[in-house]
C-alpha positions in Angstrom: 48.2 89.3 57.1 49.8 92.6 56.8 48.8 93.9 59.9 49.7 90.7 62.1 53.5 91.1 59.9 53.7 94.9 60.9 52.9 94.4 64.5 55.4 91.2 64.5 58.3 93.4 63.1 57.2 96.2 65.7 57.3 93.9 68.4 60.8 92.1 67.1 62.8 95.7 67.1 61.3 97.1 70.3 62.5 93.0 71.8 66.0 93.7 70.2 66.5 97.4 71.8 65.3 96.3 75.4 67.6 93.8 74.9 70.9 95.5 73.5 70.0 98.6 76.5 70.5 95.9 79.1 73.5 94.4 77.4 75.0 97.9 77.6 74.1 98.8 81.3 75.6 95.0 82.2 78.5 95.8 80.1 78.7 99.6 82.1 78.9 98.0 85.3 81.5 95.6 84.4 83.9 98.9 83.6 82.5 100.9 86.6 83.2 98.3 89.3 86.6 97.1 87.5 88.3 100.7 88.6 88.8 101.9 92.3 86.6 105.4 93.0 88.8 108.5 92.4 87.9 109.6 95.9 89.6 106.2 97.4 92.5 106.1 95.5 93.0 109.6 96.5 92.9 109.4 100.2 95.1 106.2 99.8 97.9 108.8 97.9 97.6 111.6 101.0 98.0 108.8 103.6 100.9 107.8 101.7 102.1 111.7 101.4 101.6 111.8 105.2 104.2 109.5 106.4 106.8 111.8 105.1 105.9 114.7 107.3 106.2 112.7 110.6 109.0 113.6 113.3 112.3 112.1 113.4 111.8 110.8 117.2 109.1 108.9 115.6 110.8 106.7 113.0 112.8 103.9 114.8 114.9 102.6 111.7 117.4 103.8 109.0 120.0 106.3 109.3 117.8 109.6 109.7 115.7 107.9 112.8 116.1 109.1 116.5 119.0 106.2 116.7 120.4 106.7 113.4 123.9 107.2 112.4 123.1 110.6 111.4 122.1 111.1 114.9 125.2 109.9 116.2 127.5 111.5 113.6 125.8 115.1 114.8 124.4 115.4 110.9 121.0 115.8 112.4 120.9 117.8 116.0 117.0 117.7 116.9 115.3 115.2 116.2 111.5 116.7 116.8 111.9 118.2 112.7 109.9 116.4 110.5 111.5 113.8 108.1 111.1 116.0 105.1 112.5 119.2 106.9 115.3 117.6 107.7 115.9 116.4 104.2 115.9 120.3 103.1 118.6 121.2 106.1 120.8 118.2 104.4 119.6 120.2 101.1 120.7 123.4 102.0 123.9 122.3 103.8 124.9 120.5 100.1 124.2 123.5 98.1 125.6 126.5 100.4 127.9 124.8 102.6 129.5 122.6 100.0 128.9 119.6 102.5 130.1 116.7 99.9 128.2 114.1 101.6 124.5 115.4 102.1 123.4 114.8 98.8 124.2 110.8 99.7 122.9 111.5 103.0 119.5 112.5 101.2 119.6 109.8 99.0 120.3 107.2 102.1 117.6 108.5 104.4 114.9 108.6 101.9 116.0 105.1 101.0 116.3 104.3 104.5 112.6 105.3 105.1 110.9 103.6 102.2 112.7 100.6 103.1 111.3 100.7 106.4 108.0 101.4 105.5 107.5 98.8 103.1 106.9 101.2 99.9 109.0 100.0 98.1 106.3 98.9 95.7 104.7 102.2 95.4 105.1 105.0 92.8 107.0 107.8 94.5 109.2 110.6 93.7 110.8 113.1 95.7 112.6 116.4 94.5 114.0 119.6 96.5 113.9 122.4 94.3 113.1 120.4 90.9 116.1 118.0 91.7 114.6 114.3 91.8 116.8 112.4 95.3 114.4 109.5 94.5 112.3 108.2 91.8 110.5 104.7 91.8 110.2 103.4 88.4 107.2 100.6 88.9 105.2 102.9 86.8 105.8 106.1 84.7 103.9 109.0 85.8 102.5 109.1 82.0 100.9 106.3 82.2 99.7 107.0 85.9 95.8 107.2 86.2 96.0 109.4 89.5 98.8 111.9 90.2 99.0 113.4 93.4 102.0 116.0 93.5 102.2 117.4 97.4 104.5 120.7 97.2 105.9 121.2 100.9 107.6 124.6 102.0 111.3 123.9 103.4 113.0 125.9 106.1 114.5 125.6 109.8 117.4 126.7 111.9 120.3 124.7 111.8 122.3 124.2 115.0 119.9 126.8 116.8 122.3 129.4 115.0 121.6 129.8 111.3 117.8 130.4 109.2 118.0 128.3 106.1 115.2 128.2 103.7 112.7 128.7 101.8 112.9 125.6 99.5 110.5 124.1 97.9 109.9 120.1 98.2 107.9 117.8 96.1 106.4 114.3 96.8 104.6 112.9 94.0 102.6 109.7 94.6 100.8 108.4 91.6 99.0 104.6 90.8 
């Protein structure tokens, strides 16, 4: 009779172990499938950063587009330059040539472009030389699950005469 009780107890312990391992595997699968893979998140963030490195003549709406007011007012003379490089030129004019409206032009161009690309809901920070010119406040960077900083070296020639830069620009996107 004691042998039967011992076998019954062992069978019960083994069954409890099997059930608990199965329950653990099911819980693990729920937590893994709830989060997107990190490579997918990084690809999405990188694709968002690439949107800021396109030529101005590829932008059809906004202040800094090929047909925008900045081109009409001769603030932009070369529409083949990239969007972020143009922001660097505005920064150069703001810091060295005391252009009073160039900092406003930077923030206006960024805001128009973000609205044009429907990036209003995304978490983006754009800064040049450590000065943030645009910062979305949907989610704090401290609370982000994935942060993608993308530094860019900005330099160029203004009006085919004066070389400006190098400046460090940075686009941060996070989720």
